[in-house]
N, C-alpha and C positions, 0 to 999 in steps of 0.2 A: 625699792628695787626688788622685784620678784626673783627668787632663786630659780635659775633656768637649768641647773644641772640636775635634771630629773630623768630617771629611766623611762624610756618610751616616748619622750618628747624632744623635738629638735628646736633649738634656738635659731631662728632664721632672720630676725630683724625686729623692727618696732613699728607699730601702727602709725599711719600719718593721718592728719586731718585735725580740725578744730575740736577741742574738747577731749581728744584722745590722750590717755595717760602715757607717759614715756616709759611704759613697761615692756618687757620683752614679748615678742610675738612667738608663742610656742605652738609648734605644729605636731599633732599626734602622729608618731611614726607609723602606726597601724593604718592610717589613712592612705599610705603609699601602696598598700596592697591593691588599691583600686587605681594605681598608676597616676602619672602626672605628665603634663606637657608644659614646656617653658618656651614662650614666644617672645622675640624681641630683636630689633635691628642691631647691627654692629654698634657697640658703644653703649648699649642699654644696660649692661651689667648682668647679662644672661649667664656668662661663664662664671662670674663670681657667685651668683645664686646657686648654680649647679655644684660648685666646689664646696660651698657652705653646707648644702644638703649632704654631700658625701662625707664631709668632715664630721657632721653630727652623727651620721650612720656609723662611722668608724668608732667614734667615742662610745656609742651605745652597743658596740660589739657586733654590728651587722656588716657582712662583707659585701663588696661591690665589684661588678665587672664594668669597666668603663671603656667604651669604644671611642677612640680619640682620632678623628680624621684630620684635625687641624694642628695638633701638637700642644694645645693649651692645657689639657687636663693633666699632663705630666707635672704641672705646677704643684700638684698634691704632694709631691716628694720634697718640695722646697719649704721645709718647716724648720725654723731656727729658734729654739727655746731661749737662747741667750739674747736674741734680738740685737746682736752686735754687728758693727760694720764689717768685721772680719768674716762673719758668717754669710753676709749678703754679697761681699765683694766678688766671689767667683761667678756669681749668677747675674750680675747687673748687665744691662745693655750698654757697652762702652760707646757705641755709636750715639745713643741717646744722651749720654754724659757729654760727649763732644758737642752735640747740637746745642746743649744748654751752657756750653762754655765752662764745663767743670771737669776736673780730673777724675779718673775712675774712683780713686779713694774718697774724694770729697762727695761724689755722687752716691757711693755706698754708704757713707756716713749719713747723708740726707735721707736715703731710702730707709735705713734702719730707724732713724728718728721718726719718719713718717709712719712706719709700722707700729712703733711704740705708742705714738699718740693716737693712731687709729684704733688700736685694740683697747687702749685705756678709755677712749670715748664710748666704746661699746661694752665697757665693764668686763673685758676679757683679760685676765691676768696672763703673764707669760707661762705660768704653770699649766695653763690649758693646752698650750702647744706641746709641752712634754707629755701631757696625758694623752693627747691624740697620737703621738708617735709610739707610746707604750701600748695603746689599745689595739693596734692592728699592724700587720706586716704590709709594707708598700713595695710594689714591684711594677716595672715597665717591661712589657713584652713587645717585640717588634717582629711579627711574622714576616717571613721573606727577607729579613735583614738581620745583621749581627750586632747592631749598635746596642740594643737592649737584650733582654733574655730571648733566645730563639724559641720558636714554637712550631712543632710539626703538625701539619694538618692532615696527614695521610690516614689518621685514625677515623676520619669522617666516613671512609668507605668500609669501615668495619661493620659487621652484622649487628643490628640493634639488639638490645636486651629483650627479655621475655615480655616485659610490660608493654613495650612499643609493638613488638611483633604480634601481640594478641589483639591489638586495635587496628583493624583493617584500614579505616579511614586515615588514622595517624600514620600508618605505614606507607600508604600511597602518597600522602603529603610529603613525607620525608624523602621518599625515592624521587619524587618530582623535583623538589627543591635542590637536592644534591646533584641531580643530573643537570638541572638548569645552571647551577653554579659551575660545574665542570665545563659546560658548553660556553658559558660567558667568558672563560679564559681563552676560548678559541674564537671569540668575537662572533659567536653564532647566537642570534636572538631567536630562540626556539619556542614555538607555541607547543605546549605539552600535548595538545589535542591534534595538531596537524603536522608538526615537524617530524619527519621520519627519523632524524638523528636522535631527537628526544625520545621518541617511542622505542627505538631500538635499544638505546642505553637503559631506559627505564625497565624494559623487559629483562635485560641481562642482570641489572642490579637486583631487581625484585626476585628473580629466580635464585640467584646466589644467596641472598639474604634469607629467603624462605627455607633454604636447606641449611642455614646456620653457618655459611661460609663467609669469611671476611674477603674483601676485595682490596686490591692495590691498583694503582694506575697501570702498572705493568700487566697485571692480570686482566684489567679492563681492556687494554689494547689487544691482548691475545683473544679475548672473548668477542671483540668486535669483528675480528677476522674469522673466527670460528665460533659463532654463538652456540650456546647449549640448548638450542631448539631449532626446529626445521620450519616452523611457520610463525607468522605474526598475525594474530587474529585468525581469519580464515584463509589468508593468502600465504602461499609458499614464501619462504624467506627470500629466495632468489628473485621472485617477482617484486616483493616489497622493497628489498634493498640488495641489489646485486653485489656479488663479491668484489667486483672492480670498485664500486663506490664505497663499499665498506673498507676496502684497503686504503682508499684516499682519506677516509675519516681516521683510520688507525694511524696513518702517517702524520696527520696533523696532531694527534694526541702524542705520538712518539716524539715529534719535533719539540713539543712543549716540555715533555719529560727530559729530553736530552739537553735542553737549554741550561747553560751554566747558572743563569739567574734563578731557575726553578729549583736548583739544588738546595737553596736556603729554606725552601718550604718543607723539606724532608728532615731538617736538623732540629735539634732541641727537644724540649719536653713534649710529650704527647698532649693533645688538646683534651685534657681531663678537667671537666668543669669543677668537680669537687676539689681537685688539687689547685685550681686557679682561685677558688674562693677561700680555701683554708690551707694553712701549713700542715705538715705531717703531725705537728703537735696539737692541732686543733685551733690555732690562733686565726682569727678572721683576717682576710687580706683585702686590700684595695688594689685591684689588679687593673692597671692601665694598659689597654691594648692599642698601642700606637700604630696607625696605618697611614700617617701623613706621607710617608715615603713611597707608597704604592700607587701605581696607575689605577684608573677607575675600574678596569675589568678585574684586577686582582683584589681591589677593595671589595667589590661586590661578591667575589668568590669567597673571600675570608668571612665577611659578615654573614653570608648565607650559611656557611659551615658552622660558624659560631652559634647562630640562632638555632640551627637544627640540633646541635649538641646540647644547647641549653634546654630545649623542649624535652629531649630525651632524659636529661638529668632531672628536670622538674617532675616528670611523671614517675620517677623512682622515689620521690620524697613522700613522706606521710603528710596528710592534710593538716593545715593549721590556719588560724585566723590572725596570727601575729606575723610581723614582717620578718622573713627569714633571710632574704638577700635582695640585692638591687642590680638591675641592668640599667646603665646610663649611656645613652647615645648622644654625643655632643652635637652632632649635626645629622639630622635624619634625611636631608635632601637626597633624593634619588633612590632611597631605600623603601619608602612608604608613600608613593605618589597616589593621587586621587583616582587616576584612570588606568595607567599601565600596570602590568603585573610582573615586576622584576622578581628574580628568584628569592630575594630576601623578604618579599611582602607576605608570602603565605605563612612562614613560621612566625613572623611578627604578629600577624593577625591571631594566630593560635595563642601566642603569649598574652596578648591583650584580653583575649576572651577567657582563657583558662588559668592563667598564672595566679590569680587571686586565691584560688582554693589551696594553693601550695605555699602561700606566703612570699611569692616572688613579685617584687614591685618593679615596674618599668617606668623610666623617666626619659622622655624624648625631648630634644631641644632643637630649635631651628629659628632662623631669622626671617624666613619667608613663609607665612601661613599657607600660601597657595600650594606649597610642596607636600601638604599632608592630606591623607585620605580621611575626611571628616566622618565617614561612616565607621571607620575603625576607632576614631577618637570618641565615639559615643560610649566606649567602654572605659574612658578615662575620667577619674573622679576629681582631680585637682588641676586647675589651669592657672599657670603663672604668666601674666601678660605684662610685658614691658613696653617701652616706646617702640612704635611701629613705623615703618617707612612711609607708607602711602595710605590714603583714605580707603583704597581698595582693600588693603591688608586689614584695616580696622573693620570694614564691612564683613570681610570673610571671617574674622575672629568672632564678631558679634553673632553672625549666623550660626557658627559652630557652637557657641555657648548656648544660644537659644534652643538649638536642636538637642543638645545634650542635657538641658535643664529639665528635670522631672518634677521639681518642686513648684514651678510656676511663680517663683519669687522674682525672677529677672524680667526686666523690661528693656526694650531697645533704647528708649530715651535715656534711661538710667545708665546703661552701659556706655552709650555714646559720651555722656558727660564724664563718666569715670575714666574713660580711656583718652580723653582730650588732655593734651599737654603733660603727659607723664615725663618726668625728668630721669636722669641717670640714676640707676639703682632703685628706682621706684617701680613697684609692680602691683598689679591688681590680682589678688588671689581669689579665685572662685573654687571653693571646696564643697563638693556635694554633701559632705557631712556637716556643714555649717549652714545656718539659715540665711546669712548675708555674705556678700563679697567684702573683702578687706583690702584696703589700700595700705601698703607698707613699704618701708625702706629696708633693703637687705643689710645684714650685719657685716662687719669687717671680717675678712677671711683670715684664718690662722695661717694659711699657706701664703707664700709670697707670689703674687700674681705677676710674674715676670713677662708672660707672653709665651709664644711657641718656643719649644726647646729644639735645638739642633741635634742631629745624630751624635756628634762628639759629646755634647752635654749629657745626652741620655746614656752614652757609653760610660761617662764619668760617674753618673749616679748609680749605674748598675755594676760597676767594676767590683765592689765588695761582694755582691751576690754571686757574680760569676766565679770569683775566686773561691768562695765557699762551696759552690757546686763542684768545681774542679777538685778541691781537696777531699770532698766526700765521695767522688766517683771512684768505683773500683778500678784497679789496674787491669789492662787488657790481659786476656788469658794467655796470649803468646808473648807477653812482655818479658824480656830477659831479667834475670835476678842476679844482681851483683854479688860476688863472693870475694872474701879476702884473697889476695893474690898468693899468700903463703900457705893457704889452707891445704892440708894434705888430701889427696884423693883416696877415699876409702876403697878397699878391695870389695869386689862383688860378694854379697852375702850368699850363704848356701841357700838352696831352694826352700828348705824348711823354714829359714829365718824370714823369708818374705811372706810366708803364709801363716795365718792363725785361724783358730776355730772359734765358734761362738754359738749362742742360741738365738734363733730368730723367732719372735713371738708376735702373734696378732691377738689383741685383747679388747674385749668389749668392756667399757668403763661407764660407771654411773656417778654423776655428781648431783648432789641434792642439798639444798639449804632452804628450809621452810620459811624462815624469817625474811630471806631475800627473794623468795619465790623463784628459786633456781631448781630446775629438774631437767637434767640434760644427759643424754646418752651419746657416747662417741666410741668409734672403733679406731684404735691406734696400733701402730707397729713399732716394735722395739728390738734392739740388738744388745745382747749381753756378751761381751768379749770373754774369752777363756785364757787361762794362763798356759804355760808350755806343757802342762800335764793334762789339759782338757778340763780343768776345774773352772766353773763359772765365776767371774769377778763381778759379783752383784753390784758393788758400789760404782762400777763403771758403766752401768746401763745407760743407754741413750736412745733417742728416736732413730728409727730406720729410715734413711733417706730414700726418696723415690728412685734415685739413680744407683742404688746398691746392687752390685752384681756378685753373685756367689761364684766361687771357683768350681770348675768341673770336678765331680766326685773322683774320677779316675786320677786326675792330676793331684788332688789332695792325698789320695791313697799312696801314690808314688812318692810324694814328699814325706810321707810318714807323720802327718800332723795328727796328734791325738784329738779326738772329738768327744764331747760329753755323751754318755750312754743314754740318750733320751728315749731310745726304744725300750729300755728296761722299765717295766711298770713301776717298780719301787723307786727308781731314780726319777722317773717322770713326775710321780706324785710329789716327791721332795722338791723338785725343780719348780713345779707350779706353785707350791706353798711358799717357797722363797721368793718367787717372782711377784706374787700378790703382795707379800709383805713389803718388798722393795718399792712397788708401784705406789704405795701410799705416799711416798715422798718424791719419787722420780716422775710421777705422772700427775702432779698437782695442777689444777686448772686455775690460772690467774685471771680473775675478773676485776673490774673496777666499779666502785660504788660511790654515789654522791652522798656525802654525809648529811644526815637530817632529812633525806628524801628517799623514798622507796624506789630507787632507780639503780639498776645494776647493768653492767655491760653485757652484750651478747657474747657467747663463746667465739673467739677469733677476732673480736672487735678490738682495734688498737686503742690505746689511751687517747690519742688525738681524735679518732672517730667518735669515741664515747664523749669526749669533751664537747664536740660540736653538737651532738644529740642532747647532752645535758643542758647546754646553754639554751637550745631551742625549747626544751621542755620547761625550763624556768621562765623563759620569756612568755610562753603560753600561759603559764600559771600566773605570772605577774599581770598580764593583760586581763586575765579572767578576774583576778581580785580587784583590779582597777575598775572593771566593768561593774562588779558587785557594789563597790563603794559608790560609783556614780549613780547606780540605781537607788542605793540606800539614802544618799544625801541629796541627789538631784531634785527630787520632788519637794523635799523640805525646803531647800534653798530657793527653789522657784516660788513656793508659796510665800515665803518671807519677802522675797523680792517684789511679789505682787502686793503684799501688805504695805511695803515701803512705798511703792508707786502710788497706791491709794492714799496713804498718809500724806505724801507730798502733794497730791492733787487736792486733798482736804485743806492743807495749809494754804495753798494758792487761792482756793475758793474763799476761805475765811479771811485771808488778807484782802481779797477783793471786796468782800462785804464790809470789812472794817474801813477800807478806803472810802467806800460809798457813804458809810455812816458818818465818817469824819466830815465829808463834804456837806452832808445834810445838816449836821450840827452847826457847822460854820455858817451855812446859809441862814439857819434859824436865828442864831445869835446876831448875825449881821443885819437881818431884816428887822429884828427887835430894836437894835441900836438906831437904825435909820428912822424907825417909827417914833422913837422918843425924841430924836432931834427935830423931827417935823411936827412935834406937838401932839402926836396920836398916842398918848401914854397907855390908854387901855389896850389898844391893839398891840402895842409894843410889849406890854406885860404878858399878854397871852402868848405872843410868839416866843418870849423869853422862857415862859413856862414850858412851852413845847420844846425849846432848845435844851432845857434841863433834862427833859425826858429822853431826848435823843442822846444826850451825854451819858446817861445811864446805860442806854443801849450800846453806846460805843465802848463803854467799859466791859460790857458783856462780850462784845465781839473780840476785844483784846484777850479776854480770858479764853475764848474759844480757840483763838490762834495759838495761845500758849499751850493749851491742852493738846492741840493737834501736833505742835512741835514736840511736845513731850512724848506723845505716842510714836512719832517718827523716830525719835531718839531711842526709845525702847526697842522698836523693831530693828533699827540699825545695829544696836548692840547685840540683839539676838542673832541677827544675820552674821555679824562679825564672829561671834562665838561659834556658830555652826560651821562657818567656813574654816575657822581655825581648827576645829575638831576634825573636819574632813581632811584638811591639810596634814594634820598630825597622823591620821590613819594612812594617808598616802606615803608619808615619810617612813612609816613602819614597813610598808610594802617595799619601798625602795631599798631600805636597809637589808631586808630579807633577801632580796634578789639582786644584790650587788655582784656584778659579774667580773670584777677585777681579778679575783683569784677564786676559782672554784675549789671547795674542799673535797677533792677526789682522793679516795683511799684505795689501796690495793686489797683485794679479797682473794686469798688462796684457799681453794677447796680441795680436800683430799677425796679420791674416789672411794666410794663405799665398798669396803672389803667384801661384804656379804654378797654384793651384786657383781663383783668383778668376775668376768668369764674369760678364761683362756681358750680362744677359739682354735689356735694352732700353736705348736711349739716344735721347732725343728732344729737339728744340728746343721751348721753350715761352716764352710771354709771360705775365706776371702783374703784378698791381697792387702 
């Protein structure tokens, strides 16, 4: 049994077919940067394969965005390390239990037993479920509803970042798809080149974004009525889209915004891709975006917004050849058709063409191959093909495979034979990184495949997360504060008691550490409170908030608040000297460093953000070392394998010669014996002598076979030793890049006193 718990590979099943060993089929996670498509009819096991891929990604520390139109992918949260009936009991289908004539408790017991046996048959211990749960955070979001975690989509109208704004083509694509998504909510199928609604909204959005202004739906409605331009193209605005017609469009948008059901789209967390992929602490997330409850128009709107946000996030990431994150769409039907151009198609094409450079893998799943644009699928490297519904579907898939194949290794007849009669959970994998297609059976899922979850079940799963969010949320600014009933009401203090003086400073600071390659300058503002006599309290120094407001000098004078004599050169020099001394401790810069690696956080980067970056850097280094090992051992192993093949061929050849020699010897002795019996002694003796010669030749052939077998044995031993050496080297790489706990340490840097520059120092009074 091969150890499948290796960094960078996914355990997805076992090969099928005669002569294939019952070893795990390991899929290189890096291959998913060239994307994958999973095809199969209902009941083929497509969902199980998708969940298995996502489980493996989570165990390997790779986050996922999972678009779930049917409700099946929420099963990723049904993981029970104890594999007990009590864990399964709340989630079983009681209707199915009744149909089988079983009580719910008995059915839960049977289901738990089935999962125990299933996992055991695939050499997956219960501890692997616990490892999956510990490796990632799991969450279900329900945009437009409150059963799961709510998600606000209004941020999609915010002005894009500088990276996107600098790319004119990307900017146009985003404007077009966002506008198409908004119009889809109004049931307007708009051609971007001919629809005046689309052209008007695109001009509004593009102008606002070009000037760095965010938009809201309310602002968009106002801009429709009074656009920030007088002409569209060369035509006056009133000729192109009269005010009366613009008002009608604004009313349709307003009706949408005023709808009570639309209010749910404005609640919850903002659609921040980084936040959906990672927790604030930097832990990877499996983020299930459940949209089964939405009508088709709202699904299209949400998917379009999501894909656009993902494209923008992708372009902010540094390039990598390793897998950084996954986008999984459980049913692509309607979002990526072969001929039509729905608003979701353009950003999806962008992802398929460009995401590889950023380490973002896309996995698309569907039961009907005719729903897919096969020109776009030419960018997909791995095809998982399960049982298909019709011969037409098979022909469509074969055509797509042959079109995408650049190796020339595929043939139509071979594919037709391989796709014939596929059973449940049996898939044909065609990976562009492999020489041949592989037929395999998918492994048993760690998650309980219960089927679609209902909104109440999703609410139950997400109740702890919602409670944690509520506990962490700050109280409203106008919330009343309870006070003890018997507490005395203090008398109003004198004016002077309400005011105090202090020193306000702006300081240029320099942080440097040669060993950590840190050289950073920063300007910061500080406030030093004074005591009642106007003496600075240096130990109470703190950062000056942006909202700090000084009291008017006349009011401070009337209150008689003593202020430090900062205008006196002697005192000012002393104040600056004391300030610099205090800032060595009060202005320390906290950074984070990865022990054993020359990686330090950026100033202002949180520990969680640094953790994400550190994991990706280690993953890149791991894959690079694996690549070097592959180059180092690959050629040697291939050479020995060729020697073994030739040695085996030599054995077969020698055995064939030995077999012929045995037959010749037998015939010679047989003929001699017959001659003697017939009285032809002389002739018989000659043939017997010939037979003795052939017997000697036979002995020689036996020796040749033995020598060939000995040669093969030596080559096989050399090959086994080399493979063991390569495996040991890979194990060392895996141990070095174990991501369970990153050794991150805090690094506090003092500002360099000699470089500290007090840019301003003023006396202030404040309340």
